C-alpha positions in Angstrom: 236.0 35.3 171.3 233.1 36.0 173.6 230.0 33.8 174.2 227.8 36.7 173.1 229.5 36.5 169.7 228.6 32.8 169.4 225.0 33.2 170.7 224.0 36.0 168.3 224.6 34.0 165.1 223.0 30.9 166.7 219.9 32.9 167.5 219.8 34.3 164.0 220.2 30.8 162.6 217.5 29.5 164.8 215.1 32.3 163.8 215.8 31.7 160.1 215.3 28.0 160.7 211.9 28.7 162.3 210.9 31.0 159.5 211.9 28.4 156.9 210.0 25.7 158.8 206.9 27.9 159.0 207.0 28.8 155.3 207.4 25.1 154.4 204.3 24.2 156.6 202.3 27.0 154.9 203.4 25.9 151.4 202.4 22.3 152.2 199.0 23.5 153.6 198.4 25.6 150.5 199.3 22.6 148.3 196.8 20.4 150.2 194.1 23.1 149.9 194.8 23.5 146.2 194.6 19.7 145.7 191.3 19.6 147.6 189.9 22.5 145.5 190.9 20.8 142.3 189.3 17.6 143.4 186.1 19.5 144.3 186.2 21.2 140.9 186.5 17.9 139.2 183.5 16.5 141.1 181.5 19.6 140.2 182.4 19.2 136.6 181.4 15.5 136.7 178.1 16.5 138.3 177.5 19.1 135.6 178.3 16.7 132.8 175.9 14.1 134.4 173.2 16.7 134.7 173.7 17.7 131.0 173.5 14.1 129.9 170.4 13.5 132.1 168.7 16.6 130.6 169.5 15.5 127.0 168.1 12.0 127.8 164.9 13.6 129.3 164.5 15.8 126.2 164.8 12.8 124.0 162.3 10.9 126.0 159.8 13.7 125.9 160.2 14.1 122.2 159.6 10.4 121.7 156.6 10.3 124.0 154.8 13.3 122.6 155.7 13.0 119.0 155.4 9.3 118.7 154.4 7.6 115.4 151.1 6.5 116.9 150.3 10.1 117.9 151.2 11.4 114.4 149.1 8.7 112.8 146.1 9.7 115.0 146.6 13.4 114.0 146.8 12.4 110.4 143.6 10.3 110.7 141.7 13.2 112.2 142.9 15.6 109.5 142.0 13.2 106.7 138.5 12.8 108.2 138.0 16.5 108.4 139.3 17.0 104.9 136.8 14.4 103.8 133.9 16.3 105.4 135.1 19.5 103.7 135.2 17.7 100.3 131.7 16.3 100.8 130.5 19.8 101.7 132.1 21.3 98.5 130.5 18.6 96.4 127.1 19.2 97.9 127.6 22.9 97.3 128.4 22.2 93.6 125.3 20.0 93.3 123.2 22.7 94.8 124.6 25.3 92.5 124.0 23.1 89.4 120.4 22.4 90.4 119.7 26.1 91.1 120.7 27.3 87.7 118.1 28.7 85.4 118.0 26.9 82.0 119.0 29.1 79.1 121.1 31.6 80.9 
């Protein structure tokens, strides 16, 4: 047996060992990157959920502020006053029509 016969397989084994070590390092790096990406995605989802909830709360606040009971009562009061003026106008018109009729027609 010659030393060259022993060195050849040892070099091949060393090369395979380096390749395996390199692959293991790359797999570990990919797993770390994947974990970081998942964590970032979870944070982004949490932020999106928070924004959605904030928007819903804002919409509710706007609806309550602009369609409040007090505001609706004010609108109702103004409408009723206007309808009262219309009713008085119609009554005056009826009276005028009754007084302008010619007797015996």
